[in-house]
mmCIF file of the N, C-alpha and C atoms, coordinates in Angstrom:
data_MODEL
# 
_entry.id   MODEL 
# 
loop_
_atom_site.group_PDB 
_atom_site.id 
_atom_site.type_symbol 
_atom_site.label_atom_id 
_atom_site.label_alt_id 
_atom_site.label_comp_id 
_atom_site.label_asym_id 
_atom_site.label_entity_id 
_atom_site.label_seq_id 
_atom_site.pdbx_PDB_ins_code 
_atom_site.Cartn_x 
_atom_site.Cartn_y 
_atom_site.Cartn_z 
_atom_site.occupancy 
_atom_site.B_iso_or_equiv 
_atom_site.pdbx_formal_charge 
_atom_site.auth_seq_id 
_atom_site.auth_comp_id 
_atom_site.auth_asym_id 
_atom_site.auth_atom_id 
_atom_site.pdbx_PDB_model_num 
ATOM 1   N N  . TYR A 1 1  ? 160.204 68.112 61.898  1.00 0.00 ? 1  TYR A N  1 
ATOM 2   C CA . TYR A 1 1  ? 158.750 68.092 62.223  1.00 0.00 ? 1  TYR A CA 1 
ATOM 3   C C  . TYR A 1 1  ? 157.999 68.093 60.847  1.00 0.00 ? 1  TYR A C  1 
ATOM 4   N N  . LEU A 1 2  ? 158.446 67.301 59.921  1.00 0.00 ? 2  LEU A N  1 
ATOM 5   C CA . LEU A 1 2  ? 157.872 67.330 58.616  1.00 0.00 ? 2  LEU A CA 1 
ATOM 6   C C  . LEU A 1 2  ? 156.952 66.169 58.338  1.00 0.00 ? 2  LEU A C  1 
ATOM 7   N N  . ASP A 1 3  ? 157.248 64.982 58.636  1.00 0.00 ? 3  ASP A N  1 
ATOM 8   C CA . ASP A 1 3  ? 156.386 63.865 58.222  1.00 0.00 ? 3  ASP A CA 1 
ATOM 9   C C  . ASP A 1 3  ? 155.383 63.589 59.383  1.00 0.00 ? 3  ASP A C  1 
ATOM 10  N N  . GLU A 1 4  ? 154.329 62.807 59.053  1.00 0.00 ? 4  GLU A N  1 
ATOM 11  C CA . GLU A 1 4  ? 153.243 62.596 59.996  1.00 0.00 ? 4  GLU A CA 1 
ATOM 12  C C  . GLU A 1 4  ? 153.743 61.752 61.306  1.00 0.00 ? 4  GLU A C  1 
ATOM 13  N N  . GLU A 1 5  ? 154.614 60.836 61.026  1.00 0.00 ? 5  GLU A N  1 
ATOM 14  C CA . GLU A 1 5  ? 155.156 60.045 62.185  1.00 0.00 ? 5  GLU A CA 1 
ATOM 15  C C  . GLU A 1 5  ? 155.909 60.936 63.146  1.00 0.00 ? 5  GLU A C  1 
ATOM 16  N N  . ASP A 1 6  ? 156.729 61.838 62.617  1.00 0.00 ? 6  ASP A N  1 
ATOM 17  C CA . ASP A 1 6  ? 157.415 62.787 63.513  1.00 0.00 ? 6  ASP A CA 1 
ATOM 18  C C  . ASP A 1 6  ? 156.466 63.680 64.253  1.00 0.00 ? 6  ASP A C  1 
ATOM 19  N N  . LYS A 1 7  ? 155.393 64.143 63.562  1.00 0.00 ? 7  LYS A N  1 
ATOM 20  C CA . LYS A 1 7  ? 154.395 64.953 64.244  1.00 0.00 ? 7  LYS A CA 1 
ATOM 21  C C  . LYS A 1 7  ? 153.708 64.229 65.373  1.00 0.00 ? 7  LYS A C  1 
ATOM 22  N N  . GLU A 1 8  ? 153.410 62.988 65.147  1.00 0.00 ? 8  GLU A N  1 
ATOM 23  C CA . GLU A 1 8  ? 152.709 62.267 66.224  1.00 0.00 ? 8  GLU A CA 1 
ATOM 24  C C  . GLU A 1 8  ? 153.670 61.973 67.414  1.00 0.00 ? 8  GLU A C  1 
ATOM 25  N N  . ARG A 1 9  ? 154.927 61.663 67.128  1.00 0.00 ? 9  ARG A N  1 
ATOM 26  C CA . ARG A 1 9  ? 155.844 61.557 68.211  1.00 0.00 ? 9  ARG A CA 1 
ATOM 27  C C  . ARG A 1 9  ? 156.066 62.811 69.002  1.00 0.00 ? 9  ARG A C  1 
ATOM 28  N N  . VAL A 1 10 ? 156.258 63.889 68.283  1.00 0.00 ? 10 VAL A N  1 
ATOM 29  C CA . VAL A 1 10 ? 156.449 65.164 68.957  1.00 0.00 ? 10 VAL A CA 1 
ATOM 30  C C  . VAL A 1 10 ? 155.277 65.510 69.725  1.00 0.00 ? 10 VAL A C  1 
ATOM 31  N N  . ASN A 1 11 ? 154.056 65.398 69.179  1.00 0.00 ? 11 ASN A N  1 
ATOM 32  C CA . ASN A 1 11 ? 152.844 65.724 69.894  1.00 0.00 ? 11 ASN A CA 1 
ATOM 33  C C  . ASN A 1 11 ? 152.629 64.849 71.169  1.00 0.00 ? 11 ASN A C  1 
ATOM 34  N N  . ARG A 1 12 ? 153.000 63.555 71.123  1.00 0.00 ? 12 ARG A N  1 
ATOM 35  C CA . ARG A 1 12 ? 152.891 62.716 72.348  1.00 0.00 ? 12 ARG A CA 1 
ATOM 36  C C  . ARG A 1 12 ? 153.886 63.189 73.318  1.00 0.00 ? 12 ARG A C  1 
ATOM 37  N N  . GLU A 1 13 ? 155.105 63.572 72.940  1.00 0.00 ? 13 GLU A N  1 
ATOM 38  C CA . GLU A 1 13 ? 156.061 64.067 73.880  1.00 0.00 ? 13 GLU A CA 1 
ATOM 39  C C  . GLU A 1 13 ? 155.660 65.358 74.513  1.00 0.00 ? 13 GLU A C  1 
ATOM 40  N N  . ILE A 1 14 ? 155.038 66.226 73.770  1.00 0.00 ? 14 ILE A N  1 
ATOM 41  C CA . ILE A 1 14 ? 154.593 67.564 74.272  1.00 0.00 ? 14 ILE A CA 1 
ATOM 42  C C  . ILE A 1 14 ? 153.446 67.291 75.350  1.00 0.00 ? 14 ILE A C  1 
ATOM 43  N N  . GLU A 1 15 ? 152.486 66.400 74.995  1.00 0.00 ? 15 GLU A N  1 
ATOM 44  C CA . GLU A 1 15 ? 151.540 66.077 75.930  1.00 0.00 ? 15 GLU A CA 1 
ATOM 45  C C  . GLU A 1 15 ? 152.067 65.533 77.292  1.00 0.00 ? 15 GLU A C  1 
ATOM 46  N N  . GLN A 1 16 ? 153.072 64.685 77.202  1.00 0.00 ? 16 GLN A N  1 
ATOM 47  C CA . GLN A 1 16 ? 153.760 64.220 78.382  1.00 0.00 ? 16 GLN A CA 1 
ATOM 48  C C  . GLN A 1 16 ? 154.417 65.350 79.154  1.00 0.00 ? 16 GLN A C  1 
ATOM 49  N N  . MET A 1 17 ? 155.035 66.246 78.509  1.00 0.00 ? 17 MET A N  1 
ATOM 50  C CA . MET A 1 17 ? 155.764 67.350 79.057  1.00 0.00 ? 17 MET A CA 1 
ATOM 51  C C  . MET A 1 17 ? 154.755 68.254 79.778  1.00 0.00 ? 17 MET A C  1 
ATOM 52  N N  . LYS A 1 18 ? 153.584 68.438 79.202  1.00 0.00 ? 18 LYS A N  1 
ATOM 53  C CA . LYS A 1 18 ? 152.603 69.324 79.790  1.00 0.00 ? 18 LYS A CA 1 
ATOM 54  C C  . LYS A 1 18 ? 152.084 68.777 81.138  1.00 0.00 ? 18 LYS A C  1 
ATOM 55  N N  . ARG A 1 19 ? 152.081 67.483 81.303  1.00 0.00 ? 19 ARG A N  1 
ATOM 56  C CA . ARG A 1 19 ? 151.644 66.818 82.566  1.00 0.00 ? 19 ARG A CA 1 
ATOM 57  C C  . ARG A 1 19 ? 152.707 66.802 83.697  1.00 0.00 ? 19 ARG A C  1 
ATOM 58  N N  . LEU A 1 20 ? 153.923 67.089 83.370  1.00 0.00 ? 20 LEU A N  1 
ATOM 59  C CA . LEU A 1 20 ? 154.954 67.011 84.393  1.00 0.00 ? 20 LEU A CA 1 
ATOM 60  C C  . LEU A 1 20 ? 154.790 68.162 85.406  1.00 0.00 ? 20 LEU A C  1 
ATOM 61  N N  . GLU A 1 21 ? 154.716 67.848 86.598  1.00 0.00 ? 21 GLU A N  1 
ATOM 62  C CA . GLU A 1 21 ? 154.629 68.784 87.716  1.00 0.00 ? 21 GLU A CA 1 
ATOM 63  C C  . GLU A 1 21 ? 155.635 68.385 88.783  1.00 0.00 ? 21 GLU A C  1 
ATOM 64  N N  . SER A 1 22 ? 156.812 68.944 88.769  1.00 0.00 ? 22 SER A N  1 
ATOM 65  C CA . SER A 1 22 ? 157.770 68.562 89.820  1.00 0.00 ? 22 SER A CA 1 
ATOM 66  C C  . SER A 1 22 ? 158.747 69.706 89.863  1.00 0.00 ? 22 SER A C  1 
ATOM 67  N N  . ARG A 1 23 ? 159.327 69.918 91.071  1.00 0.00 ? 23 ARG A N  1 
ATOM 68  C CA . ARG A 1 23 ? 160.291 70.963 91.245  1.00 0.00 ? 23 ARG A CA 1 
ATOM 69  C C  . ARG A 1 23 ? 161.638 70.551 90.533  1.00 0.00 ? 23 ARG A C  1 
ATOM 70  N N  . PHE A 1 24 ? 161.737 69.319 90.083  1.00 0.00 ? 24 PHE A N  1 
ATOM 71  C CA . PHE A 1 24 ? 162.927 68.746 89.420  1.00 0.00 ? 24 PHE A CA 1 
ATOM 72  C C  . PHE A 1 24 ? 162.801 68.898 87.933  1.00 0.00 ? 24 PHE A C  1 
ATOM 73  N N  . THR A 1 25 ? 161.783 69.400 87.388  1.00 0.00 ? 25 THR A N  1 
ATOM 74  C CA . THR A 1 25 ? 161.655 69.469 85.872  1.00 0.00 ? 25 THR A CA 1 
ATOM 75  C C  . THR A 1 25 ? 161.397 70.954 85.510  1.00 0.00 ? 25 THR A C  1 
ATOM 76  N N  . VAL A 1 26 ? 161.858 71.282 84.287  1.00 0.00 ? 26 VAL A N  1 
ATOM 77  C CA . VAL A 1 26 ? 161.553 72.587 83.724  1.00 0.00 ? 26 VAL A CA 1 
ATOM 78  C C  . VAL A 1 26 ? 160.216 72.506 83.018  1.00 0.00 ? 26 VAL A C  1 
ATOM 79  N N  . LYS A 1 27 ? 159.278 73.370 83.350  1.00 0.00 ? 27 LYS A N  1 
ATOM 80  C CA . LYS A 1 27 ? 157.966 73.379 82.904  1.00 0.00 ? 27 LYS A CA 1 
ATOM 81  C C  . LYS A 1 27 ? 157.826 73.815 81.453  1.00 0.00 ? 27 LYS A C  1 
ATOM 82  N N  . LEU A 1 28 ? 157.055 73.150 80.714  1.00 0.00 ? 28 LEU A N  1 
ATOM 83  C CA . LEU A 1 28 ? 156.703 73.554 79.345  1.00 0.00 ? 28 LEU A CA 1 
ATOM 84  C C  . LEU A 1 28 ? 155.573 74.535 79.418  1.00 0.00 ? 28 LEU A C  1 
ATOM 85  N N  . LEU A 1 29 ? 155.814 75.776 78.931  1.00 0.00 ? 29 LEU A N  1 
ATOM 86  C CA . LEU A 1 29 ? 154.764 76.758 79.053  1.00 0.00 ? 29 LEU A CA 1 
ATOM 87  C C  . LEU A 1 29 ? 153.887 76.871 77.783  1.00 0.00 ? 29 LEU A C  1 
ATOM 88  N N  . GLY A 1 30 ? 154.467 76.474 76.658  1.00 0.00 ? 30 GLY A N  1 
ATOM 89  C CA . GLY A 1 30 ? 153.668 76.555 75.399  1.00 0.00 ? 30 GLY A CA 1 
ATOM 90  C C  . GLY A 1 30 ? 154.503 76.114 74.218  1.00 0.00 ? 30 GLY A C  1 
ATOM 91  N N  . THR A 1 31 ? 153.862 76.018 73.154  1.00 0.00 ? 31 THR A N  1 
ATOM 92  C CA . THR A 1 31 ? 154.507 75.626 71.846  1.00 0.00 ? 31 THR A CA 1 
ATOM 93  C C  . THR A 1 31 ? 153.981 76.459 70.721  1.00 0.00 ? 31 THR A C  1 
ATOM 94  N N  . PHE A 1 32 ? 154.709 76.578 69.657  1.00 0.00 ? 32 PHE A N  1 
ATOM 95  C CA . PHE A 1 32 ? 154.156 77.151 68.406  1.00 0.00 ? 32 PHE A CA 1 
ATOM 96  C C  . PHE A 1 32 ? 154.999 76.660 67.326  1.00 0.00 ? 32 PHE A C  1 
ATOM 97  N N  . ILE A 1 33 ? 154.382 76.657 66.112  1.00 0.00 ? 33 ILE A N  1 
ATOM 98  C CA . ILE A 1 33 ? 154.970 76.153 64.802  1.00 0.00 ? 33 ILE A CA 1 
ATOM 99  C C  . ILE A 1 33 ? 155.151 77.350 63.897  1.00 0.00 ? 33 ILE A C  1 
ATOM 100 N N  . GLN A 1 34 ? 156.393 77.417 63.271  1.00 0.00 ? 34 GLN A N  1 
ATOM 101 C CA . GLN A 1 34 ? 156.651 78.484 62.321  1.00 0.00 ? 34 GLN A CA 1 
ATOM 102 C C  . GLN A 1 34 ? 157.591 77.853 61.317  1.00 0.00 ? 34 GLN A C  1 
ATOM 103 N N  . ASN A 1 35 ? 157.239 78.059 60.040  1.00 0.00 ? 35 ASN A N  1 
ATOM 104 C CA . ASN A 1 35 ? 158.037 77.479 58.970  1.00 0.00 ? 35 ASN A CA 1 
ATOM 105 C C  . ASN A 1 35 ? 158.406 76.085 59.072  1.00 0.00 ? 35 ASN A C  1 
ATOM 106 N N  . ASP A 1 36 ? 157.440 75.147 59.406  1.00 0.00 ? 36 ASP A N  1 
ATOM 107 C CA . ASP A 1 36 ? 157.673 73.716 59.596  1.00 0.00 ? 36 ASP A CA 1 
ATOM 108 C C  . ASP A 1 36 ? 158.611 73.400 60.744  1.00 0.00 ? 36 ASP A C  1 
ATOM 109 N N  . GLU A 1 37 ? 158.837 74.292 61.673  1.00 0.00 ? 37 GLU A N  1 
ATOM 110 C CA . GLU A 1 37 ? 159.578 74.047 62.859  1.00 0.00 ? 37 GLU A CA 1 
ATOM 111 C C  . GLU A 1 37 ? 158.746 74.261 64.132  1.00 0.00 ? 37 GLU A C  1 
ATOM 112 N N  . ILE A 1 38 ? 158.912 73.372 65.081  1.00 0.00 ? 38 ILE A N  1 
ATOM 113 C CA . ILE A 1 38 ? 158.182 73.534 66.319  1.00 0.00 ? 38 ILE A CA 1 
ATOM 114 C C  . ILE A 1 38 ? 159.110 74.169 67.334  1.00 0.00 ? 38 ILE A C  1 
ATOM 115 N N  . PHE A 1 39 ? 158.531 75.100 68.124  1.00 0.00 ? 39 PHE A N  1 
ATOM 116 C CA . PHE A 1 39 ? 159.280 75.732 69.170  1.00 0.00 ? 39 PHE A CA 1 
ATOM 117 C C  . PHE A 1 39 ? 158.637 75.474 70.459  1.00 0.00 ? 39 PHE A C  1 
ATOM 118 N N  . LEU A 1 40 ? 159.395 75.179 71.507  1.00 0.00 ? 40 LEU A N  1 
ATOM 119 C CA . LEU A 1 40 ? 158.973 74.940 72.853  1.00 0.00 ? 40 LEU A CA 1 
ATOM 120 C C  . LEU A 1 40 ? 159.269 76.124 73.723  1.00 0.00 ? 40 LEU A C  1 
ATOM 121 N N  . VAL A 1 41 ? 158.352 76.680 74.451  1.00 0.00 ? 41 VAL A N  1 
ATOM 122 C CA . VAL A 1 41 ? 158.570 77.765 75.291  1.00 0.00 ? 41 VAL A CA 1 
ATOM 123 C C  . VAL A 1 41 ? 158.581 77.186 76.711  1.00 0.00 ? 41 VAL A C  1 
ATOM 124 N N  . MET A 1 42 ? 159.793 77.293 77.289  1.00 0.00 ? 42 MET A N  1 
ATOM 125 C CA . MET A 1 42 ? 160.018 76.676 78.593  1.00 0.00 ? 42 MET A CA 1 
ATOM 126 C C  . MET A 1 42 ? 160.206 77.662 79.708  1.00 0.00 ? 42 MET A C  1 
ATOM 127 N N  . GLU A 1 43 ? 159.992 77.137 80.909  1.00 0.00 ? 43 GLU A N  1 
ATOM 128 C CA . GLU A 1 43 ? 160.141 77.994 82.118  1.00 0.00 ? 43 GLU A CA 1 
ATOM 129 C C  . GLU A 1 43 ? 161.588 78.458 82.209  1.00 0.00 ? 43 GLU A C  1 
ATOM 130 N N  . LEU A 1 44 ? 161.838 79.671 82.684  1.00 0.00 ? 44 LEU A N  1 
ATOM 131 C CA . LEU A 1 44 ? 163.176 80.218 82.834  1.00 0.00 ? 44 LEU A CA 1 
ATOM 132 C C  . LEU A 1 44 ? 163.857 79.581 84.053  1.00 0.00 ? 44 LEU A C  1 
ATOM 133 N N  . CYS A 1 45 ? 165.043 79.176 83.837  1.00 0.00 ? 45 CYS A N  1 
ATOM 134 C CA . CYS A 1 45 ? 165.858 78.537 84.911  1.00 0.00 ? 45 CYS A CA 1 
ATOM 135 C C  . CYS A 1 45 ? 166.878 79.648 85.384  1.00 0.00 ? 45 CYS A C  1 
ATOM 136 N N  . SER A 1 46 ? 166.590 80.253 86.437  1.00 0.00 ? 46 SER A N  1 
ATOM 137 C CA . SER A 1 46 ? 167.348 81.403 86.921  1.00 0.00 ? 46 SER A CA 1 
ATOM 138 C C  . SER A 1 46 ? 168.796 81.111 87.277  1.00 0.00 ? 46 SER A C  1 
ATOM 139 N N  . LYS A 1 47 ? 169.114 79.831 87.475  1.00 0.00 ? 47 LYS A N  1 
ATOM 140 C CA . LYS A 1 47 ? 170.474 79.431 87.848  1.00 0.00 ? 47 LYS A CA 1 
ATOM 141 C C  . LYS A 1 47 ? 171.271 79.017 86.592  1.00 0.00 ? 47 LYS A C  1 
ATOM 142 N N  . GLY A 1 48 ? 170.741 79.170 85.414  1.00 0.00 ? 48 GLY A N  1 
ATOM 143 C CA . GLY A 1 48 ? 171.448 78.866 84.173  1.00 0.00 ? 48 GLY A CA 1 
ATOM 144 C C  . GLY A 1 48 ? 171.100 77.457 83.683  1.00 0.00 ? 48 GLY A C  1 
ATOM 145 N N  . ASP A 1 49 ? 171.766 76.991 82.687  1.00 0.00 ? 49 ASP A N  1 
ATOM 146 C CA . ASP A 1 49 ? 171.495 75.743 82.102  1.00 0.00 ? 49 ASP A CA 1 
ATOM 147 C C  . ASP A 1 49 ? 172.140 74.579 82.951  1.00 0.00 ? 49 ASP A C  1 
ATOM 148 N N  . LEU A 1 50 ? 171.651 73.400 82.755  1.00 0.00 ? 50 LEU A N  1 
ATOM 149 C CA . LEU A 1 50 ? 172.082 72.220 83.557  1.00 0.00 ? 50 LEU A CA 1 
ATOM 150 C C  . LEU A 1 50 ? 173.652 71.962 83.350  1.00 0.00 ? 50 LEU A C  1 
ATOM 151 N N  . ARG A 1 51 ? 174.099 72.202 82.156  1.00 0.00 ? 51 ARG A N  1 
ATOM 152 C CA . ARG A 1 51 ? 175.539 71.947 81.906  1.00 0.00 ? 51 ARG A CA 1 
ATOM 153 C C  . ARG A 1 51 ? 176.369 72.846 82.732  1.00 0.00 ? 51 ARG A C  1 
ATOM 154 N N  . LYS A 1 52 ? 176.000 74.125 82.921  1.00 0.00 ? 52 LYS A N  1 
ATOM 155 C CA . LYS A 1 52 ? 176.750 75.079 83.756  1.00 0.00 ? 52 LYS A CA 1 
ATOM 156 C C  . LYS A 1 52 ? 176.710 74.614 85.161  1.00 0.00 ? 52 LYS A C  1 
ATOM 157 N N  . VAL A 1 53 ? 175.499 74.248 85.684  1.00 0.00 ? 53 VAL A N  1 
ATOM 158 C CA . VAL A 1 53 ? 175.309 73.844 87.089  1.00 0.00 ? 53 VAL A CA 1 
ATOM 159 C C  . VAL A 1 53 ? 176.191 72.567 87.321  1.00 0.00 ? 53 VAL A C  1 
ATOM 160 N N  . ILE A 1 54 ? 176.187 71.599 86.428  1.00 0.00 ? 54 ILE A N  1 
ATOM 161 C CA . ILE A 1 54 ? 177.042 70.431 86.577  1.00 0.00 ? 54 ILE A CA 1 
ATOM 162 C C  . ILE A 1 54 ? 178.505 70.745 86.640  1.00 0.00 ? 54 ILE A C  1 
ATOM 163 N N  . SER A 1 55 ? 178.908 71.650 85.676  1.00 0.00 ? 55 SER A N  1 
ATOM 164 C CA . SER A 1 55 ? 180.297 72.018 85.630  1.00 0.00 ? 55 SER A CA 1 
ATOM 165 C C  . SER A 1 55 ? 180.661 72.740 86.919  1.00 0.00 ? 55 SER A C  1 
ATOM 166 N N  . ASP A 1 56 ? 179.862 73.610 87.470  1.00 0.00 ? 56 ASP A N  1 
ATOM 167 C CA . ASP A 1 56 ? 180.157 74.317 88.702  1.00 0.00 ? 56 ASP A CA 1 
ATOM 168 C C  . ASP A 1 56 ? 180.256 73.302 89.833  1.00 0.00 ? 56 ASP A C  1 
ATOM 169 N N  . LEU A 1 57 ? 179.296 72.349 89.908  1.00 0.00 ? 57 LEU A N  1 
ATOM 170 C CA . LEU A 1 57 ? 179.336 71.384 90.974  1.00 0.00 ? 57 LEU A CA 1 
ATOM 171 C C  . LEU A 1 57 ? 180.607 70.504 90.985  1.00 0.00 ? 57 LEU A C  1 
ATOM 172 N N  . GLN A 1 58 ? 181.066 70.170 89.756  1.00 0.00 ? 58 GLN A N  1 
ATOM 173 C CA . GLN A 1 58 ? 182.266 69.349 89.630  1.00 0.00 ? 58 GLN A CA 1 
ATOM 174 C C  . GLN A 1 58 ? 183.485 69.987 90.178  1.00 0.00 ? 58 GLN A C  1 
ATOM 175 N N  . LYS A 1 59 ? 183.486 71.309 90.325  1.00 0.00 ? 59 LYS A N  1 
ATOM 176 C CA . LYS A 1 59 ? 184.586 71.992 90.837  1.00 0.00 ? 59 LYS A CA 1 
ATOM 177 C C  . LYS A 1 59 ? 184.677 71.992 92.354  1.00 0.00 ? 59 LYS A C  1 
ATOM 178 N N  . LEU A 1 60 ? 183.518 71.603 92.942  1.00 0.00 ? 60 LEU A N  1 
ATOM 179 C CA . LEU A 1 60 ? 183.413 71.547 94.487  1.00 0.00 ? 60 LEU A CA 1 
ATOM 180 C C  . LEU A 1 60 ? 183.901 70.252 94.980  1.00 0.00 ? 60 LEU A C  1 
ATOM 181 N N  . PRO A 1 61 ? 184.472 70.174 96.239  1.00 0.00 ? 61 PRO A N  1 
ATOM 182 C CA . PRO A 1 61 ? 184.704 68.889 96.895  1.00 0.00 ? 61 PRO A CA 1 
ATOM 183 C C  . PRO A 1 61 ? 183.435 68.069 97.028  1.00 0.00 ? 61 PRO A C  1 
ATOM 184 N N  . GLU A 1 62 ? 183.510 66.777 97.107  1.00 0.00 ? 62 GLU A N  1 
ATOM 185 C CA . GLU A 1 62 ? 182.366 65.907 97.131  1.00 0.00 ? 62 GLU A CA 1 
ATOM 186 C C  . GLU A 1 62 ? 181.424 66.235 98.312  1.00 0.00 ? 62 GLU A C  1 
ATOM 187 N N  . LYS A 1 63 ? 181.956 66.485 99.419  1.00 0.00 ? 63 LYS A N  1 
ATOM 188 C CA . LYS A 1 63 ? 181.095 66.803 100.596 1.00 0.00 ? 63 LYS A CA 1 
ATOM 189 C C  . LYS A 1 63 ? 180.214 68.006 100.329 1.00 0.00 ? 63 LYS A C  1 
ATOM 190 N N  . GLU A 1 64 ? 180.793 69.074 99.689  1.00 0.00 ? 64 GLU A N  1 
ATOM 191 C CA . GLU A 1 64 ? 180.082 70.270 99.336  1.00 0.00 ? 64 GLU A CA 1 
ATOM 192 C C  . GLU A 1 64 ? 179.062 69.971 98.272  1.00 0.00 ? 64 GLU A C  1 
ATOM 193 N N  . ARG A 1 65 ? 179.332 69.155 97.271  1.00 0.00 ? 65 ARG A N  1 
ATOM 194 C CA . ARG A 1 65 ? 178.391 68.779 96.291  1.00 0.00 ? 65 ARG A CA 1 
ATOM 195 C C  . ARG A 1 65 ? 177.167 68.170 96.848  1.00 0.00 ? 65 ARG A C  1 
ATOM 196 N N  . VAL A 1 66 ? 177.412 67.218 97.797  1.00 0.00 ? 66 VAL A N  1 
ATOM 197 C CA . VAL A 1 66 ? 176.226 66.520 98.453  1.00 0.00 ? 66 VAL A CA 1 
ATOM 198 C C  . VAL A 1 66 ? 175.371 67.543 99.199  1.00 0.00 ? 66 VAL A C  1 
ATOM 199 N N  . MET A 1 67 ? 176.032 68.503 99.854  1.00 0.00 ? 67 MET A N  1 
ATOM 200 C CA . MET A 1 67 ? 175.355 69.564 100.625 1.00 0.00 ? 67 MET A CA 1 
ATOM 201 C C  . MET A 1 67 ? 174.417 70.365 99.703  1.00 0.00 ? 67 MET A C  1 
ATOM 202 N N  . VAL A 1 68 ? 175.045 70.777 98.536  1.00 0.00 ? 68 VAL A N  1 
ATOM 203 C CA . VAL A 1 68 ? 174.322 71.612 97.589  1.00 0.00 ? 68 VAL A CA 1 
ATOM 204 C C  . VAL A 1 68 ? 173.117 70.893 97.045  1.00 0.00 ? 68 VAL A C  1 
ATOM 205 N N  . LEU A 1 69 ? 173.283 69.640 96.706  1.00 0.00 ? 69 LEU A N  1 
ATOM 206 C CA . LEU A 1 69 ? 172.188 68.885 96.172  1.00 0.00 ? 69 LEU A CA 1 
ATOM 207 C C  . LEU A 1 69 ? 171.118 68.700 97.259  1.00 0.00 ? 69 LEU A C  1 
ATOM 208 N N  . SER A 1 70 ? 171.443 68.445 98.371  1.00 0.00 ? 70 SER A N  1 
ATOM 209 C CA . SER A 1 70 ? 170.467 68.206 99.510  1.00 0.00 ? 70 SER A CA 1 
ATOM 210 C C  . SER A 1 70 ? 169.658 69.510 99.788  1.00 0.00 ? 70 SER A C  1 
ATOM 211 N N  . MET A 1 71 ? 170.318 70.696 99.519  1.00 0.00 ? 71 MET A N  1 
ATOM 212 C CA . MET A 1 71 ? 169.671 71.917 99.824  1.00 0.00 ? 71 MET A CA 1 
ATOM 213 C C  . MET A 1 71 ? 168.699 72.343 98.689  1.00 0.00 ? 71 MET A C  1 
ATOM 214 N N  . GLY A 1 72 ? 168.823 71.690 97.578  1.00 0.00 ? 72 GLY A N  1 
ATOM 215 C CA . GLY A 1 72 ? 167.964 72.001 96.474  1.00 0.00 ? 72 GLY A CA 1 
ATOM 216 C C  . GLY A 1 72 ? 168.381 73.240 95.659  1.00 0.00 ? 72 GLY A C  1 
ATOM 217 N N  . ASP A 1 73 ? 169.609 73.591 95.719  1.00 0.00 ? 73 ASP A N  1 
ATOM 218 C CA . ASP A 1 73 ? 170.044 74.727 94.987  1.00 0.00 ? 73 ASP A CA 1 
ATOM 219 C C  . ASP A 1 73 ? 170.004 74.704 93.425  1.00 0.00 ? 73 ASP A C  1 
ATOM 220 N N  . LEU A 1 74 ? 169.826 73.519 92.913  1.00 0.00 ? 74 LEU A N  1 
ATOM 221 C CA . LEU A 1 74 ? 169.780 73.275 91.416  1.00 0.00 ? 74 LEU A CA 1 
ATOM 222 C C  . LEU A 1 74 ? 168.509 73.707 90.780  1.00 0.00 ? 74 LEU A C  1 
ATOM 223 N N  . TRP A 1 75 ? 167.441 73.871 91.564  1.00 0.00 ? 75 TRP A N  1 
ATOM 224 C CA . TRP A 1 75 ? 166.116 74.036 90.951  1.00 0.00 ? 75 TRP A CA 1 
ATOM 225 C C  . TRP A 1 75 ? 165.737 75.485 91.008  1.00 0.00 ? 75 TRP A C  1 
ATOM 226 N N  . SER A 1 76 ? 165.142 75.948 89.891  1.00 0.00 ? 76 SER A N  1 
ATOM 227 C CA . SER A 1 76 ? 164.842 77.338 89.725  1.00 0.00 ? 76 SER A CA 1 
ATOM 228 C C  . SER A 1 76 ? 163.781 77.807 90.778  1.00 0.00 ? 76 SER A C  1 
ATOM 229 N N  . ASP A 1 77 ? 164.139 78.894 91.467  1.00 0.00 ? 77 ASP A N  1 
ATOM 230 C CA . ASP A 1 77 ? 163.262 79.573 92.446  1.00 0.00 ? 77 ASP A CA 1 
ATOM 231 C C  . ASP A 1 77 ? 162.902 78.687 93.659  1.00 0.00 ? 77 ASP A C  1 
ATOM 232 N N  . ASN A 1 78 ? 163.588 77.496 93.902  1.00 0.00 ? 78 ASN A N  1 
ATOM 233 C CA . ASN A 1 78 ? 163.399 76.666 95.033  1.00 0.00 ? 78 ASN A CA 1 
ATOM 234 C C  . ASN A 1 78 ? 161.932 76.397 95.231  1.00 0.00 ? 78 ASN A C  1 
ATOM 235 N N  . LYS A 1 79 ? 161.235 75.975 94.218  1.00 0.00 ? 79 LYS A N  1 
ATOM 236 C CA . LYS A 1 79 ? 159.811 75.667 94.293  1.00 0.00 ? 79 LYS A CA 1 
ATOM 237 C C  . LYS A 1 79 ? 159.499 74.649 95.398  1.00 0.00 ? 79 LYS A C  1 
ATOM 238 N N  . SER A 1 80 ? 158.395 74.791 96.012  1.00 0.00 ? 80 SER A N  1 
ATOM 239 C CA . SER A 1 80 ? 158.012 73.891 97.119  1.00 0.00 ? 80 SER A CA 1 
ATOM 240 C C  . SER A 1 80 ? 157.145 72.755 96.723  1.00 0.00 ? 80 SER A C  1 
ATOM 241 N N  . SER A 1 81 ? 156.728 72.591 95.411  1.00 0.00 ? 81 SER A N  1 
ATOM 242 C CA . SER A 1 81 ? 155.875 71.499 94.990  1.00 0.00 ? 81 SER A CA 1 
ATOM 243 C C  . SER A 1 81 ? 156.548 70.201 94.920  1.00 0.00 ? 81 SER A C  1 
# 
């Protein structure tokens, strides 16, 4: 996050992230800069990170995976939006 081109790209991405409203995305709550680094404050995902969820799903038989996905168990707090 040092040169102007990087700042412009990051700022465009942040603006796009702020506009995302879906139960399938992790919400961006805020940002701050400290010592030339930008930090993104994101919504808590109570089920853990996506890598863990995918790993857990891969252990299930295919029929059970489809059932879990259709029930919406991957998304934090089962949002209704």
